[in-house]
Structure formats: C-alpha cells, structure tokens
Backbone bond lengths (Angstrom), bond angles and torsions (degrees), N, CA, C in turn:
res aa  C-N    CA-C-N  psi(-1)  N-CA   C-N-CA  omega(-1)  CA-C   N-CA-C  phi
1 X - - - 1.428 - - 1.517 108.72 -
2 X 1.316 116.80 127.25 1.452 118.40 179.73 1.521 110.64 -100.82
3 X 1.311 114.98 146.14 1.460 121.10 179.61 1.524 109.00 -84.55
4 X 1.334 114.61 129.59 1.458 119.58 177.51 1.519 108.97 -117.30
5 X 1.314 115.61 151.42 1.454 120.24 175.53 1.525 108.78 -69.17
6 X 1.334 117.19 147.16 1.465 119.15 177.64 1.527 110.13 -67.52
7 X 1.329 116.51 157.30 1.458 118.49 176.15 1.525 110.25 -63.88
8 X 1.309 116.14 164.80 1.462 121.81 -179.78 1.530 108.91 -95.30
9 X 1.312 116.22 134.04 1.458 122.05 178.79 1.527 108.57 -67.11
10 X 1.338 117.76 124.16 1.458 119.74 -179.35 1.534 113.19 -69.11
11 X 1.313 117.20 -21.62 1.468 121.13 -179.88 1.518 112.08 -82.55
12 X 1.328 116.23 -45.03 1.469 121.30 -171.53 1.521 114.27 -107.76
13 X 1.324 116.92 -14.58 1.454 122.08 -177.40 1.530 112.64 62.41
14 X 1.327 115.73 34.26 1.468 123.55 175.09 1.526 107.81 -117.85
15 X 1.322 117.62 159.98 1.464 118.53 175.80 1.536 110.23 -57.17
16 X 1.329 115.93 133.51 1.452 121.24 -178.68 1.525 109.20 -85.63
17 X 1.302 114.38 87.68 1.460 121.80 179.59 1.525 108.67 -106.75
18 X 1.320 116.15 169.89 1.467 120.52 176.02 1.521 109.25 -58.28
19 X 1.314 116.52 -44.84 1.464 120.42 179.64 1.525 110.78 -59.56
20 X 1.317 117.64 -45.53 1.470 120.81 -179.14 1.535 110.43 -59.55
21 X 1.314 116.99 -48.00 1.464 120.94 -177.50 1.522 111.47 -65.27
22 X 1.329 116.95 -44.94 1.470 119.95 -174.59 1.523 114.45 -82.21
23 X 1.333 118.37 -14.69 1.467 118.12 -176.13 1.529 115.19 -128.80
24 X 1.332 118.98 -25.46 1.466 119.89 -167.88 1.528 116.72 -123.87
25 X 1.310 118.70 -32.86 1.463 121.02 -168.65 1.526 111.92 -60.94
26 X 1.334 115.10 127.00 1.473 121.08 -179.32 1.527 111.86 -63.72
27 X 1.323 116.63 -30.98 1.472 120.00 -178.07 1.528 112.17 -61.10
28 X 1.319 117.15 -29.77 1.469 120.97 -175.08 1.530 113.38 -109.38
29 X 1.309 117.29 16.39 1.471 121.05 -176.59 1.528 112.47 -58.70
30 X 1.316 117.78 -45.86 1.470 120.45 -178.67 1.523 111.85 -64.84
31 X 1.325 116.90 -40.15 1.467 119.86 178.21 1.527 111.33 -66.32
32 X 1.346 116.84 -37.94 1.473 119.02 177.35 1.522 110.06 -62.67
33 X 1.326 117.11 -41.07 1.464 120.09 177.85 1.528 110.57 -64.75
34 X 1.319 116.97 -42.86 1.464 122.26 -179.30 1.528 111.11 -56.88
35 X 1.326 117.11 -38.80 1.460 121.66 -177.19 1.526 113.09 -102.34
36 X 1.323 116.24 15.09 1.473 122.41 175.23 1.522 113.29 55.17
37 X 1.323 116.61 38.52 1.457 119.81 176.02 1.523 108.40 -82.75
38 X 1.316 115.60 142.90 1.457 121.09 -177.39 1.527 109.60 -99.39
39 X 1.322 116.05 -178.74 1.462 120.33 175.71 1.528 111.26 -88.49
40 X 1.319 116.55 12.29 1.456 122.30 178.89 1.526 108.54 -108.33
41 X 1.321 116.98 106.72 1.460 121.75 -176.15 1.526 111.80 -58.89
42 X 1.324 117.77 -46.96 1.462 120.85 -178.22 1.530 111.15 -60.51
43 X 1.318 116.16 -40.90 1.472 120.15 178.59 1.528 110.72 -63.02
44 X 1.306 116.69 -44.39 1.467 120.08 178.95 1.518 111.37 -60.73
45 X 1.321 116.61 -43.66 1.459 120.07 -176.47 1.521 112.67 -76.82
46 X 1.328 117.77 -29.56 1.459 120.96 -178.88 1.519 112.95 -85.37
47 X 1.318 117.55 -40.11 1.457 121.54 -171.53 1.516 112.50 -101.89
48 X 1.319 117.53 -41.97 1.459 121.60 -171.22 1.524 113.38 -109.06
49 X 1.313 117.54 43.93 1.463 120.38 -176.93 1.522 111.66 -58.12
50 X 1.314 118.00 -41.77 1.465 121.43 179.80 1.528 109.98 -61.97
51 X 1.330 116.94 -44.05 1.464 119.59 179.06 1.522 111.96 -67.02
52 X 1.323 117.99 -33.32 1.465 120.93 176.00 1.529 109.21 -63.11
53 X 1.324 117.09 -43.66 1.463 120.42 178.63 1.529 111.24 -64.59
54 X 1.319 117.55 -40.38 1.465 121.24 176.41 1.528 110.49 -63.29
55 X 1.336 116.28 -40.54 1.465 122.02 177.35 1.528 110.38 -59.99
56 X 1.320 117.11 -47.03 1.463 121.61 -179.33 1.527 110.39 -62.46
57 X 1.321 116.60 -42.58 1.465 120.25 179.17 1.536 110.52 -65.99
58 X 1.333 117.53 -45.13 1.458 122.34 -178.02 1.525 112.07 -63.58
59 X 1.307 117.32 -38.81 1.471 121.98 -179.60 1.529 111.87 -83.65
60 X 1.322 116.27 -10.16 1.466 123.31 -177.55 1.528 112.60 60.10
61 X 1.317 115.68 28.82 1.468 119.49 179.10 1.525 111.87 -63.19
62 X 1.311 117.11 -28.78 1.459 120.27 179.70 1.530 111.98 -69.16
63 X 1.333 117.86 -14.13 1.454 121.82 -179.91 1.522 112.99 -101.09
64 X 1.329 117.26 -12.43 1.456 121.04 -174.17 1.523 111.05 -87.04
65 X 1.326 116.55 131.17 1.472 118.46 173.58 1.522 109.39 -72.71
66 X 1.300 116.47 164.38 1.468 119.81 175.18 1.515 109.19 -58.71
67 X 1.317 115.22 139.48 1.454 119.32 177.10 1.522 108.05 -78.16
68 X 1.321 117.33 148.21 1.467 119.05 -179.74 1.528 111.37 -66.54
69 X 1.296 114.07 149.53 1.464 120.04 176.96 1.515 109.39 -73.59
70 X 1.312 115.76 145.88 1.462 119.93 172.79 1.526 107.20 -77.87
71 X 1.289 114.97 137.86 1.468 117.97 178.56 1.517 109.39 -99.98
72 X 1.301 115.75 144.38 1.452 121.05 178.00 1.519 108.10 -97.73
73 X 1.308 115.41 137.12 1.469 120.56 179.18 1.489 111.13 -108.07
C-alpha cells in the first residue's frame, strides 16, 4: 500500500484531512457551529461523536468522492 497525499480543499487550498474538515474548513463553518463542534479535533471525536456523525450526514461528506488534486506546472 502506498501513501498518497490527501486531496487539496478547493475552498481553502489546504490538504483535505479529517482535521481540516472537522475544525478549519470555511465551507463547513456554519455546520460546525450548528453541531457545536470545536476547533479541537480530539475533543470532537471523543466527546461529540453523535454531533460529528450528524455533521457528516448534514454536509453529505459521506456521499462525496475525493476531490481531484491540484497539479503544479
């Protein structure tokens, strides 16, 4: 199995990681507020698991394919 870099977030131009989506991405700011998610990934995953699942369902992230990587020329 080879390690690949995560795709790049089209909104923020940062690697699209779990941490980025659950704590930083501007595209999901309103949904994070709606489900009281904090900027602390460990806290969200340890304490607010139900809200994380609601967030994923509300944003439909479970239905979205990986976004293509930006290529550098």
